[in-house]
ChimeraX commands (.cxc) that place a marker at each C-alpha (Angstrom):
marker #1 position 0.00,0.00,0.00 radius 0.5
marker #1 position 1.30,3.46,-0.86 radius 0.5
marker #1 position 0.52,6.41,1.48 radius 0.5
marker #1 position 0.62,10.12,0.78 radius 0.5
marker #1 position 0.68,11.38,4.40 radius 0.5
marker #1 position -0.39,10.91,8.02 radius 0.5
marker #1 position -2.43,12.80,10.59 radius 0.5
marker #1 position -1.71,12.25,14.35 radius 0.5
marker #1 position -3.77,13.67,17.24 radius 0.5
marker #1 position -3.22,13.63,21.07 radius 0.5
marker #1 position -4.94,15.78,23.66 radius 0.5
marker #1 position -5.38,19.30,22.30 radius 0.5
marker #1 position -2.65,18.95,19.65 radius 0.5
marker #1 position -2.89,17.81,16.05 radius 0.5
marker #1 position 0.03,16.87,13.82 radius 0.5
marker #1 position -0.34,16.48,10.05 radius 0.5
marker #1 position 2.41,14.80,8.08 radius 0.5
marker #1 position 2.51,14.95,4.29 radius 0.5
marker #1 position 5.55,13.30,2.92 radius 0.5
marker #1 position 8.41,15.07,4.77 radius 0.5
marker #1 position 6.43,18.05,6.04 radius 0.5
marker #1 position 4.83,18.34,9.55 radius 0.5
marker #1 position 2.32,20.84,10.95 radius 0.5
marker #1 position 1.34,21.26,14.66 radius 0.5
marker #1 position -1.71,23.20,15.82 radius 0.5
marker #1 position -3.47,23.55,19.19 radius 0.5
marker #1 position -6.97,24.47,18.10 radius 0.5
marker #1 position -8.59,21.22,19.03 radius 0.5
marker #1 position -8.47,17.80,17.39 radius 0.5
marker #1 position -8.31,17.66,13.60 radius 0.5
marker #1 position -7.70,14.43,11.71 radius 0.5
marker #1 position -7.20,14.46,7.96 radius 0.5
marker #1 position -9.50,11.99,6.20 radius 0.5
marker #1 position -8.82,10.14,2.98 radius 0.5
marker #1 position -10.49,12.82,0.89 radius 0.5
marker #1 position -8.24,15.56,2.20 radius 0.5
marker #1 position -11.02,17.11,4.26 radius 0.5
marker #1 position -10.90,17.96,8.03 radius 0.5
marker #1 position -13.05,16.33,10.67 radius 0.5
marker #1 position -13.34,16.80,14.47 radius 0.5
marker #1 position -12.27,13.98,16.84 radius 0.5
marker #1 position -12.44,13.34,20.63 radius 0.5
marker #1 position -9.59,13.05,23.17 radius 0.5
marker #1 position -6.96,10.34,22.82 radius 0.5
marker #1 position -4.28,9.54,20.29 radius 0.5
marker #1 position -5.24,8.76,16.74 radius 0.5
marker #1 position -3.04,8.11,13.74 radius 0.5
marker #1 position -4.43,7.85,10.19 radius 0.5
marker #1 position -2.29,7.05,7.24 radius 0.5
marker #1 position -3.68,8.52,4.04 radius 0.5
marker #1 position -3.50,6.66,0.77 radius 0.5
marker #1 position -1.20,8.06,-1.85 radius 0.5
marker #1 position -2.28,8.58,-5.39 radius 0.5
marker #1 position -1.53,5.71,-7.64 radius 0.5
marker #1 position 1.81,6.04,-9.36 radius 0.5
marker #1 position 3.54,7.91,-6.51 radius 0.5
marker #1 position 7.10,6.69,-5.93 radius 0.5
marker #1 position 7.37,4.20,-3.03 radius 0.5
marker #1 position 10.62,5.85,-1.91 radius 0.5
marker #1 position 8.55,8.44,-0.04 radius 0.5
marker #1 position 7.46,5.85,2.52 radius 0.5
marker #1 position 10.77,5.78,4.49 radius 0.5
marker #1 position 10.90,9.45,5.50 radius 0.5
marker #1 position 7.19,9.29,6.11 radius 0.5
marker #1 position 7.55,6.50,8.69 radius 0.5
marker #1 position 10.49,8.27,10.37 radius 0.5
marker #1 position 8.41,11.39,10.67 radius 0.5
marker #1 position 5.51,9.44,12.15 radius 0.5
marker #1 position 7.74,7.89,14.83 radius 0.5
marker #1 position 9.27,11.25,15.73 radius 0.5
marker #1 position 5.85,12.81,15.97 radius 0.5
marker #1 position 4.65,10.02,18.21 radius 0.5
marker #1 position 7.62,10.48,20.55 radius 0.5
marker #1 position 7.01,14.19,20.83 radius 0.5
marker #1 position 3.31,13.77,21.34 radius 0.5
marker #1 position 3.71,11.06,23.99 radius 0.5
marker #1 position 6.25,13.20,25.85 radius 0.5
marker #1 position 3.94,16.19,25.74 radius 0.5
marker #1 position 1.04,14.05,26.88 radius 0.5
marker #1 position 2.99,12.63,29.81 radius 0.5
marker #1 position 4.19,16.07,30.83 radius 0.5
marker #1 position 0.70,17.45,30.52 radius 0.5
marker #1 position -0.75,14.62,32.62 radius 0.5
marker #1 position 1.89,15.19,35.31 radius 0.5
marker #1 position 1.09,18.88,35.40 radius 0.5
marker #1 position -2.59,18.13,35.72 radius 0.5
marker #1 position -1.95,15.74,38.61 radius 0.5
marker #1 position 0.34,18.28,40.30 radius 0.5
marker #1 position -2.26,21.02,39.99 radius 0.5
marker #1 position -4.96,18.79,41.44 radius 0.5
marker #1 position -2.75,17.61,44.33 radius 0.5
marker #1 position -1.71,21.18,45.07 radius 0.5
marker #1 position -5.34,22.29,45.22 radius 0.5
marker #1 position -6.23,19.37,47.50 radius 0.5
marker #1 position -3.26,20.14,49.77 radius 0.5
marker #1 position -4.23,23.79,50.12 radius 0.5
marker #1 position -7.79,22.73,50.86 radius 0.5
marker #1 position -6.63,20.28,53.57 radius 0.5
marker #1 position -4.44,22.94,55.22 radius 0.5
marker #1 position -7.31,25.43,55.19 radius 0.5
marker #1 position -9.53,22.80,56.80 radius 0.5
marker #1 position -6.76,22.09,59.41 radius 0.5
marker #1 position -6.61,18.42,58.41 radius 0.5
marker #1 position -3.01,17.71,59.42 radius 0.5
marker #1 position -2.87,14.02,58.47 radius 0.5
marker #1 position -4.40,14.55,55.04 radius 0.5
marker #1 position -2.22,17.61,54.38 radius 0.5
marker #1 position 0.95,15.69,55.27 radius 0.5
marker #1 position -0.02,12.83,52.95 radius 0.5
marker #1 position -0.62,15.26,50.09 radius 0.5
marker #1 position 2.50,17.31,50.86 radius 0.5
marker #1 position 5.00,14.46,50.50 radius 0.5
marker #1 position 4.84,14.16,46.68 radius 0.5
marker #1 position 4.48,17.95,46.30 radius 0.5
marker #1 position 7.34,19.21,48.48 radius 0.5
marker #1 position 9.95,18.86,45.73 radius 0.5
marker #1 position 8.12,21.38,43.50 radius 0.5
marker #1 position 5.83,23.23,45.91 radius 0.5
marker #1 position 7.73,25.28,48.58 radius 0.5
marker #1 position 4.63,25.66,50.74 radius 0.5
marker #1 position 4.30,21.89,51.04 radius 0.5
marker #1 position 8.00,21.47,51.90 radius 0.5
marker #1 position 7.74,24.17,54.57 radius 0.5
marker #1 position 4.59,22.57,55.97 radius 0.5
marker #1 position 6.33,19.20,56.35 radius 0.5
marker #1 position 9.44,20.76,57.93 radius 0.5
marker #1 position 7.54,22.93,60.42 radius 0.5
marker #1 position 5.22,20.07,61.36 radius 0.5
marker #1 position 8.24,17.86,62.10 radius 0.5
marker #1 position 9.78,20.50,64.37 radius 0.5
marker #1 position 6.50,21.07,66.18 radius 0.5
marker #1 position 5.91,17.35,66.68 radius 0.5
marker #1 position 9.44,16.86,68.06 radius 0.5
marker #1 position 9.06,19.85,70.41 radius 0.5
marker #1 position 5.73,18.52,71.62 radius 0.5
marker #1 position 7.22,15.06,72.28 radius 0.5
marker #1 position 10.06,16.60,74.32 radius 0.5
marker #1 position 7.58,18.71,76.27 radius 0.5
marker #1 position 5.40,15.71,77.08 radius 0.5
marker #1 position 8.42,13.66,78.22 radius 0.5
marker #1 position 9.50,16.51,80.50 radius 0.5
marker #1 position 5.97,16.80,81.86 radius 0.5
marker #1 position 5.90,13.07,82.66 radius 0.5
marker #1 position 9.22,13.36,84.53 radius 0.5
marker #1 position 7.92,16.35,86.51 radius 0.5
marker #1 position 4.76,14.43,87.38 radius 0.5
marker #1 position 6.83,11.48,88.66 radius 0.5
marker #1 position 8.85,13.90,90.81 radius 0.5
marker #1 position 5.61,15.12,92.42 radius 0.5
marker #1 position 5.51,18.54,90.75 radius 0.5
marker #1 position 1.70,18.47,90.60 radius 0.5
marker #1 position 1.57,18.83,94.40 radius 0.5
marker #1 position 5.01,20.05,95.52 radius 0.5
marker #1 position 5.38,22.73,92.80 radius 0.5
marker #1 position 1.73,23.32,92.07 radius 0.5
marker #1 position 1.93,26.95,90.94 radius 0.5
marker #1 position 4.76,26.41,88.44 radius 0.5
marker #1 position 3.16,23.15,87.27 radius 0.5
marker #1 position -0.21,24.79,86.52 radius 0.5
marker #1 position 1.43,27.59,84.54 radius 0.5
marker #1 position 3.45,25.14,82.44 radius 0.5
marker #1 position 0.36,22.97,81.88 radius 0.5
marker #1 position -1.62,25.97,80.61 radius 0.5
marker #1 position 1.16,26.77,78.12 radius 0.5
marker #1 position 1.23,23.13,77.00 radius 0.5
marker #1 position -2.53,23.16,76.37 radius 0.5
marker #1 position -2.18,26.32,74.29 radius 0.5
marker #1 position 0.67,24.73,72.31 radius 0.5
marker #1 position -1.51,21.73,71.55 radius 0.5
marker #1 position -4.37,23.91,70.32 radius 0.5
marker #1 position -1.98,25.91,68.14 radius 0.5
marker #1 position -0.59,22.69,66.67 radius 0.5
marker #1 position -4.06,21.47,65.74 radius 0.5
marker #1 position -4.61,24.83,64.02 radius 0.5
marker #1 position -1.60,24.01,61.78 radius 0.5
marker #1 position 0.30,26.97,63.25 radius 0.5
marker #1 position 3.42,24.90,63.76 radius 0.5
marker #1 position 5.88,27.76,64.30 radius 0.5
marker #1 position 3.98,29.17,67.29 radius 0.5
marker #1 position 3.29,25.65,68.53 radius 0.5
marker #1 position 7.04,24.91,68.61 radius 0.5
marker #1 position 7.76,28.08,70.59 radius 0.5
marker #1 position 4.98,27.35,73.09 radius 0.5
marker #1 position 6.14,23.76,73.52 radius 0.5
marker #1 position 9.65,24.98,74.37 radius 0.5
marker #1 position 8.21,27.43,76.88 radius 0.5
marker #1 position 6.07,24.71,78.48 radius 0.5
marker #1 position 9.06,22.35,78.56 radius 0.5
marker #1 position 11.10,24.96,80.45 radius 0.5
marker #1 position 8.23,25.38,82.89 radius 0.5
marker #1 position 7.97,21.65,83.56 radius 0.5
marker #1 position 11.74,21.45,84.13 radius 0.5
marker #1 position 11.46,24.21,86.73 radius 0.5
marker #1 position 8.51,22.46,88.36 radius 0.5
marker #1 position 10.53,19.24,88.53 radius 0.5
marker #1 position 13.46,21.03,90.21 radius 0.5
marker #1 position 11.10,22.70,92.68 radius 0.5
marker #1 position 9.58,19.31,93.46 radius 0.5
marker #1 position 13.04,17.85,94.13 radius 0.5
marker #1 position 13.85,20.79,96.41 radius 0.5
marker #1 position 10.60,20.33,98.32 radius 0.5
marker #1 position 11.26,16.60,98.63 radius 0.5
marker #1 position 14.77,17.24,99.99 radius 0.5
marker #1 position 13.34,19.68,102.54 radius 0.5
marker #1 position 10.75,17.12,103.63 radius 0.5
marker #1 position 13.41,14.45,104.00 radius 0.5
marker #1 position 15.64,16.78,106.01 radius 0.5
marker #1 position 12.74,17.70,108.30 radius 0.5
marker #1 position 11.87,14.03,108.78 radius 0.5
marker #1 position 15.50,13.19,109.60 radius 0.5
marker #1 position 15.69,16.06,112.11 radius 0.5
marker #1 position 12.46,14.91,113.75 radius 0.5
marker #1 position 13.78,11.35,113.96 radius 0.5
marker #1 position 17.03,12.56,115.57 radius 0.5
marker #1 position 15.10,14.67,118.07 radius 0.5
marker #1 position 12.94,11.67,118.97 radius 0.5
marker #1 position 16.04,9.50,119.48 radius 0.5
marker #1 position 17.69,12.18,121.62 radius 0.5
marker #1 position 14.56,12.55,123.71 radius 0.5
marker #1 position 14.33,8.80,124.24 radius 0.5
marker #1 position 18.01,8.62,125.19 radius 0.5
marker #1 position 17.65,11.48,127.64 radius 0.5
marker #1 position 14.62,9.82,129.19 radius 0.5
marker #1 position 16.50,6.56,129.66 radius 0.5
marker #1 position 19.48,8.39,131.20 radius 0.5
marker #1 position 17.18,10.21,133.65 radius 0.5
marker #1 position 15.50,6.97,134.62 radius 0.5
marker #1 position 18.90,5.37,135.23 radius 0.5
marker #1 position 19.95,8.24,137.51 radius 0.5
marker #1 position 16.70,8.01,139.41 radius 0.5
marker #1 position 17.15,4.28,139.95 radius 0.5
marker #1 position 20.73,4.81,141.06 radius 0.5
marker #1 position 19.68,7.53,143.47 radius 0.5
marker #1 position 16.96,5.32,144.91 radius 0.5
marker #1 position 19.37,2.45,145.22 radius 0.5
marker #1 position 21.83,4.63,147.17 radius 0.5
marker #1 position 19.22,5.91,149.59 radius 0.5
marker #1 position 18.88,3.93,152.81 radius 0.5
marker #1 position 15.38,2.97,153.67 radius 0.5
marker #1 position 14.22,4.52,156.96 radius 0.5
marker #1 position 14.30,2.14,159.90 radius 0.5
marker #1 position 11.01,1.01,161.23 radius 0.5
marker #1 position 10.02,2.07,164.69 radius 0.5
marker #1 position 11.48,-0.24,167.29 radius 0.5
marker #1 position 14.09,-1.69,164.92 radius 0.5
marker #1 position 17.66,-1.76,166.22 radius 0.5
marker #1 position 20.25,-1.04,163.55 radius 0.5
marker #1 position 23.47,-2.89,164.23 radius 0.5
marker #1 position 26.59,-0.75,164.39 radius 0.5
marker #1 position 30.22,-1.52,164.03 radius 0.5
marker #1 position 31.60,-2.97,167.24 radius 0.5
marker #1 position 35.12,-2.45,168.33 radius 0.5
marker #1 position 36.23,-5.53,170.15 radius 0.5
marker #1 position 38.98,-5.11,172.66 radius 0.5
marker #1 position 41.97,-7.26,171.92 radius 0.5
marker #1 position 44.67,-7.90,174.47 radius 0.5
marker #1 position 47.58,-5.47,174.35 radius 0.5
marker #1 position 49.69,-8.07,172.69 radius 0.5
marker #1 position 46.98,-8.41,169.94 radius 0.5
marker #1 position 46.14,-11.93,171.00 radius 0.5
marker #1 position 42.79,-13.69,171.02 radius 0.5
marker #1 position 41.78,-16.85,172.92 radius 0.5
marker #1 position 39.75,-19.31,170.91 radius 0.5
marker #1 position 36.28,-20.07,172.18 radius 0.5
marker #1 position 33.89,-22.79,171.28 radius 0.5
marker #1 position 32.49,-22.29,167.80 radius 0.5
marker #1 position 35.21,-19.91,166.56 radius 0.5
marker #1 position 36.52,-20.46,163.03 radius 0.5
marker #1 position 39.28,-18.77,161.05 radius 0.5
marker #1 position 36.75,-17.45,158.54 radius 0.5
marker #1 position 34.62,-15.78,161.25 radius 0.5
marker #1 position 37.72,-14.33,162.91 radius 0.5
marker #1 position 38.92,-12.96,159.55 radius 0.5
marker #1 position 35.62,-11.14,159.06 radius 0.5
marker #1 position 35.61,-9.70,162.56 radius 0.5
marker #1 position 39.17,-8.43,162.58 radius 0.5
marker #1 position 39.65,-7.44,158.96 radius 0.5
marker #1 position 42.24,-10.07,158.21 radius 0.5
marker #1 position 42.30,-12.84,155.66 radius 0.5
marker #1 position 42.43,-16.46,156.66 radius 0.5
marker #1 position 45.91,-16.76,155.17 radius 0.5
marker #1 position 47.12,-13.74,157.15 radius 0.5
marker #1 position 45.85,-15.28,160.39 radius 0.5
marker #1 position 47.49,-18.60,159.57 radius 0.5
marker #1 position 50.76,-16.87,158.69 radius 0.5
marker #1 position 50.78,-14.78,161.91 radius 0.5
marker #1 position 50.21,-17.90,163.98 radius 0.5
marker #1 position 52.18,-20.48,161.93 radius 0.5
marker #1 position 49.04,-22.58,161.46 radius 0.5
marker #1 position 49.25,-25.55,159.07 radius 0.5
marker #1 position 45.48,-26.17,158.97 radius 0.5
marker #1 position 42.18,-24.42,159.59 radius 0.5
marker #1 position 41.37,-26.44,162.72 radius 0.5
marker #1 position 41.21,-24.48,165.99 radius 0.5
marker #1 position 41.11,-25.69,169.56 radius 0.5
marker #1 position 39.25,-24.08,172.47 radius 0.5
marker #1 position 41.72,-22.11,174.59 radius 0.5
marker #1 position 44.19,-21.71,171.74 radius 0.5
marker #1 position 45.69,-18.23,171.64 radius 0.5
marker #1 position 46.00,-16.51,168.25 radius 0.5
marker #1 position 47.69,-13.25,167.34 radius 0.5
marker #1 position 44.99,-11.12,165.62 radius 0.5
marker #1 position 45.82,-7.51,166.51 radius 0.5
marker #1 position 48.49,-4.98,165.76 radius 0.5
marker #1 position 50.72,-3.09,168.14 radius 0.5
marker #1 position 47.87,-0.76,169.04 radius 0.5
marker #1 position 46.10,-3.63,170.65 radius 0.5
marker #1 position 42.77,-2.96,168.83 radius 0.5
marker #1 position 40.99,-4.58,165.89 radius 0.5
marker #1 position 37.67,-3.54,164.44 radius 0.5
marker #1 position 35.15,-6.35,164.55 radius 0.5
marker #1 position 32.29,-6.46,161.98 radius 0.5
marker #1 position 28.75,-7.19,163.20 radius 0.5
marker link #1:1,2 radius 0.2
marker link #1:2,3 radius 0.2
marker link #1:3,4 radius 0.2
marker link #1:4,5 radius 0.2
marker link #1:5,6 radius 0.2
marker link #1:6,7 radius 0.2
marker link #1:7,8 radius 0.2
marker link #1:8,9 radius 0.2
marker link #1:9,10 radius 0.2
marker link #1:10,11 radius 0.2
marker link #1:11,12 radius 0.2
marker link #1:12,13 radius 0.2
marker link #1:13,14 radius 0.2
marker link #1:14,15 radius 0.2
marker link #1:15,16 radius 0.2
marker link #1:16,17 radius 0.2
marker link #1:17,18 radius 0.2
marker link #1:18,19 radius 0.2
marker link #1:19,20 radius 0.2
marker link #1:20,21 radius 0.2
marker link #1:21,22 radius 0.2
marker link #1:22,23 radius 0.2
marker link #1:23,24 radius 0.2
marker link #1:24,25 radius 0.2
marker link #1:25,26 radius 0.2
marker link #1:26,27 radius 0.2
marker link #1:27,28 radius 0.2
marker link #1:28,29 radius 0.2
marker link #1:29,30 radius 0.2
marker link #1:30,31 radius 0.2
marker link #1:31,32 radius 0.2
marker link #1:32,33 radius 0.2
marker link #1:33,34 radius 0.2
marker link #1:34,35 radius 0.2
marker link #1:35,36 radius 0.2
marker link #1:36,37 radius 0.2
marker link #1:37,38 radius 0.2
marker link #1:38,39 radius 0.2
marker link #1:39,40 radius 0.2
marker link #1:40,41 radius 0.2
marker link #1:41,42 radius 0.2
marker link #1:42,43 radius 0.2
marker link #1:43,44 radius 0.2
marker link #1:44,45 radius 0.2
marker link #1:45,46 radius 0.2
marker link #1:46,47 radius 0.2
marker link #1:47,48 radius 0.2
marker link #1:48,49 radius 0.2
marker link #1:49,50 radius 0.2
marker link #1:50,51 radius 0.2
marker link #1:51,52 radius 0.2
marker link #1:52,53 radius 0.2
marker link #1:53,54 radius 0.2
marker link #1:54,55 radius 0.2
marker link #1:55,56 radius 0.2
marker link #1:56,57 radius 0.2
marker link #1:57,58 radius 0.2
marker link #1:58,59 radius 0.2
marker link #1:59,60 radius 0.2
marker link #1:60,61 radius 0.2
marker link #1:61,62 radius 0.2
marker link #1:62,63 radius 0.2
marker link #1:63,64 radius 0.2
marker link #1:64,65 radius 0.2
marker link #1:65,66 radius 0.2
marker link #1:66,67 radius 0.2
marker link #1:67,68 radius 0.2
marker link #1:68,69 radius 0.2
marker link #1:69,70 radius 0.2
marker link #1:70,71 radius 0.2
marker link #1:71,72 radius 0.2
marker link #1:72,73 radius 0.2
marker link #1:73,74 radius 0.2
marker link #1:74,75 radius 0.2
marker link #1:75,76 radius 0.2
marker link #1:76,77 radius 0.2
marker link #1:77,78 radius 0.2
marker link #1:78,79 radius 0.2
marker link #1:79,80 radius 0.2
marker link #1:80,81 radius 0.2
marker link #1:81,82 radius 0.2
marker link #1:82,83 radius 0.2
marker link #1:83,84 radius 0.2
marker link #1:84,85 radius 0.2
marker link #1:85,86 radius 0.2
marker link #1:86,87 radius 0.2
marker link #1:87,88 radius 0.2
marker link #1:88,89 radius 0.2
marker link #1:89,90 radius 0.2
marker link #1:90,91 radius 0.2
marker link #1:91,92 radius 0.2
marker link #1:92,93 radius 0.2
marker link #1:93,94 radius 0.2
marker link #1:94,95 radius 0.2
marker link #1:95,96 radius 0.2
marker link #1:96,97 radius 0.2
marker link #1:97,98 radius 0.2
marker link #1:98,99 radius 0.2
marker link #1:99,100 radius 0.2
marker link #1:100,101 radius 0.2
marker link #1:101,102 radius 0.2
marker link #1:102,103 radius 0.2
marker link #1:103,104 radius 0.2
marker link #1:104,105 radius 0.2
marker link #1:105,106 radius 0.2
marker link #1:106,107 radius 0.2
marker link #1:107,108 radius 0.2
marker link #1:108,109 radius 0.2
marker link #1:109,110 radius 0.2
marker link #1:110,111 radius 0.2
marker link #1:111,112 radius 0.2
marker link #1:112,113 radius 0.2
marker link #1:113,114 radius 0.2
marker link #1:114,115 radius 0.2
marker link #1:115,116 radius 0.2
marker link #1:116,117 radius 0.2
marker link #1:117,118 radius 0.2
marker link #1:118,119 radius 0.2
marker link #1:119,120 radius 0.2
marker link #1:120,121 radius 0.2
marker link #1:121,122 radius 0.2
marker link #1:122,123 radius 0.2
marker link #1:123,124 radius 0.2
marker link #1:124,125 radius 0.2
marker link #1:125,126 radius 0.2
marker link #1:126,127 radius 0.2
marker link #1:127,128 radius 0.2
marker link #1:128,129 radius 0.2
marker link #1:129,130 radius 0.2
marker link #1:130,131 radius 0.2
marker link #1:131,132 radius 0.2
marker link #1:132,133 radius 0.2
marker link #1:133,134 radius 0.2
marker link #1:134,135 radius 0.2
marker link #1:135,136 radius 0.2
marker link #1:136,137 radius 0.2
marker link #1:137,138 radius 0.2
marker link #1:138,139 radius 0.2
marker link #1:139,140 radius 0.2
marker link #1:140,141 radius 0.2
marker link #1:141,142 radius 0.2
marker link #1:142,143 radius 0.2
marker link #1:143,144 radius 0.2
marker link #1:144,145 radius 0.2
marker link #1:145,146 radius 0.2
marker link #1:146,147 radius 0.2
marker link #1:147,148 radius 0.2
marker link #1:148,149 radius 0.2
marker link #1:149,150 radius 0.2
marker link #1:150,151 radius 0.2
marker link #1:151,152 radius 0.2
marker link #1:152,153 radius 0.2
marker link #1:153,154 radius 0.2
marker link #1:154,155 radius 0.2
marker link #1:155,156 radius 0.2
marker link #1:156,157 radius 0.2
marker link #1:157,158 radius 0.2
marker link #1:158,159 radius 0.2
marker link #1:159,160 radius 0.2
marker link #1:160,161 radius 0.2
marker link #1:161,162 radius 0.2
marker link #1:162,163 radius 0.2
marker link #1:163,164 radius 0.2
marker link #1:164,165 radius 0.2
marker link #1:165,166 radius 0.2
marker link #1:166,167 radius 0.2
marker link #1:167,168 radius 0.2
marker link #1:168,169 radius 0.2
marker link #1:169,170 radius 0.2
marker link #1:170,171 radius 0.2
marker link #1:171,172 radius 0.2
marker link #1:172,173 radius 0.2
marker link #1:173,174 radius 0.2
marker link #1:174,175 radius 0.2
marker link #1:175,176 radius 0.2
marker link #1:176,177 radius 0.2
marker link #1:177,178 radius 0.2
marker link #1:178,179 radius 0.2
marker link #1:179,180 radius 0.2
marker link #1:180,181 radius 0.2
marker link #1:181,182 radius 0.2
marker link #1:182,183 radius 0.2
marker link #1:183,184 radius 0.2
marker link #1:184,185 radius 0.2
marker link #1:185,186 radius 0.2
marker link #1:186,187 radius 0.2
marker link #1:187,188 radius 0.2
marker link #1:188,189 radius 0.2
marker link #1:189,190 radius 0.2
marker link #1:190,191 radius 0.2
marker link #1:191,192 radius 0.2
marker link #1:192,193 radius 0.2
marker link #1:193,194 radius 0.2
marker link #1:194,195 radius 0.2
marker link #1:195,196 radius 0.2
marker link #1:196,197 radius 0.2
marker link #1:197,198 radius 0.2
marker link #1:198,199 radius 0.2
marker link #1:199,200 radius 0.2
marker link #1:200,201 radius 0.2
marker link #1:201,202 radius 0.2
marker link #1:202,203 radius 0.2
marker link #1:203,204 radius 0.2
marker link #1:204,205 radius 0.2
marker link #1:205,206 radius 0.2
marker link #1:206,207 radius 0.2
marker link #1:207,208 radius 0.2
marker link #1:208,209 radius 0.2
marker link #1:209,210 radius 0.2
marker link #1:210,211 radius 0.2
marker link #1:211,212 radius 0.2
marker link #1:212,213 radius 0.2
marker link #1:213,214 radius 0.2
marker link #1:214,215 radius 0.2
marker link #1:215,216 radius 0.2
marker link #1:216,217 radius 0.2
marker link #1:217,218 radius 0.2
marker link #1:218,219 radius 0.2
marker link #1:219,220 radius 0.2
marker link #1:220,221 radius 0.2
marker link #1:221,222 radius 0.2
marker link #1:222,223 radius 0.2
marker link #1:223,224 radius 0.2
marker link #1:224,225 radius 0.2
marker link #1:225,226 radius 0.2
marker link #1:226,227 radius 0.2
marker link #1:227,228 radius 0.2
marker link #1:228,229 radius 0.2
marker link #1:229,230 radius 0.2
marker link #1:230,231 radius 0.2
marker link #1:231,232 radius 0.2
marker link #1:232,233 radius 0.2
marker link #1:233,234 radius 0.2
marker link #1:234,235 radius 0.2
marker link #1:235,236 radius 0.2
marker link #1:236,237 radius 0.2
marker link #1:237,238 radius 0.2
marker link #1:238,239 radius 0.2
marker link #1:239,240 radius 0.2
marker link #1:240,241 radius 0.2
marker link #1:241,242 radius 0.2
marker link #1:242,243 radius 0.2
marker link #1:243,244 radius 0.2
marker link #1:244,245 radius 0.2
marker link #1:245,246 radius 0.2
marker link #1:246,247 radius 0.2
marker link #1:247,248 radius 0.2
marker link #1:248,249 radius 0.2
marker link #1:249,250 radius 0.2
marker link #1:250,251 radius 0.2
marker link #1:251,252 radius 0.2
marker link #1:252,253 radius 0.2
marker link #1:253,254 radius 0.2
marker link #1:254,255 radius 0.2
marker link #1:255,256 radius 0.2
marker link #1:256,257 radius 0.2
marker link #1:257,258 radius 0.2
marker link #1:258,259 radius 0.2
marker link #1:259,260 radius 0.2
marker link #1:260,261 radius 0.2
marker link #1:261,262 radius 0.2
marker link #1:262,263 radius 0.2
marker link #1:263,264 radius 0.2
marker link #1:264,265 radius 0.2
marker link #1:265,266 radius 0.2
marker link #1:266,267 radius 0.2
marker link #1:267,268 radius 0.2
marker link #1:268,269 radius 0.2
marker link #1:269,270 radius 0.2
marker link #1:270,271 radius 0.2
marker link #1:271,272 radius 0.2
marker link #1:272,273 radius 0.2
marker link #1:273,274 radius 0.2
marker link #1:274,275 radius 0.2
marker link #1:275,276 radius 0.2
marker link #1:276,277 radius 0.2
marker link #1:277,278 radius 0.2
marker link #1:278,279 radius 0.2
marker link #1:279,280 radius 0.2
marker link #1:280,281 radius 0.2
marker link #1:281,282 radius 0.2
marker link #1:282,283 radius 0.2
marker link #1:283,284 radius 0.2
marker link #1:284,285 radius 0.2
marker link #1:285,286 radius 0.2
marker link #1:286,287 radius 0.2
marker link #1:287,288 radius 0.2
marker link #1:288,289 radius 0.2
marker link #1:289,290 radius 0.2
marker link #1:290,291 radius 0.2
marker link #1:291,292 radius 0.2
marker link #1:292,293 radius 0.2
marker link #1:293,294 radius 0.2
marker link #1:294,295 radius 0.2
marker link #1:295,296 radius 0.2
marker link #1:296,297 radius 0.2
marker link #1:297,298 radius 0.2
marker link #1:298,299 radius 0.2
marker link #1:299,300 radius 0.2
marker link #1:300,301 radius 0.2
marker link #1:301,302 radius 0.2
marker link #1:302,303 radius 0.2
marker link #1:303,304 radius 0.2
marker link #1:304,305 radius 0.2
marker link #1:305,306 radius 0.2
marker link #1:306,307 radius 0.2
marker link #1:307,308 radius 0.2
marker link #1:308,309 radius 0.2
marker link #1:309,310 radius 0.2
marker link #1:310,311 radius 0.2
marker link #1:311,312 radius 0.2
marker link #1:312,313 radius 0.2
view
């Protein structure tokens, strides 16, 4: 089959090829029919090869086919580019709509493929990341302050920081990530201060408890010492003698001038040692006694040169 030309259409462009010539227009879709007349077509890509008049040289077919391929490449590239631009425009519009509606999750999903070409989407993703990180740090600091007892021991500072944290959260949900980041940092600083105040209060409580415990121990010790003194004083105080009771007194027993004592019935060395303040061994040594046996009428030396010995009752 011999052809005299081709007409190619894609999107809003129309390319007509006649032998080695090519014409591109953008006024809609026009496809050349076999009679050389124009007709309107719908969207898509259409290629129509037109029959050549009989007798035309077949050598014209080679450049014709090359031209058709080149035209197809150009048209496909333009179509792909156009489709990408259409998708970008639609995604951009949807992203802006999601941001206006404060739909953070949807806006982030739409921003990811747009951020390379759309600065607003890239900035949205960056600011949201900073705000989310600041909020996470603030919440971790708040948890640590709560564990330290800041809710009760540093109540004033805690309440102020909590109010700032609530405002930061509201600002974040409004997609105002820059202000949310600043408020989260302020709240984080407040919670850190509350935590330190709680630790200080705890240390003061512990110190007071330790001081109270020491005072209690000292009081108990002093009480025991006083009781011991009282018992000792009572133990050293002689009980008053009952009426009619004779209290024995020390008796000085007269000993002969030579300090000698005559044994009587019932006397023993042990009793004599108690009466005269001597030991049994001393009595035996003074009198050259070999045993403890005494005989009635036996004379023992028990006194000193003074001739007196103190006898115990």
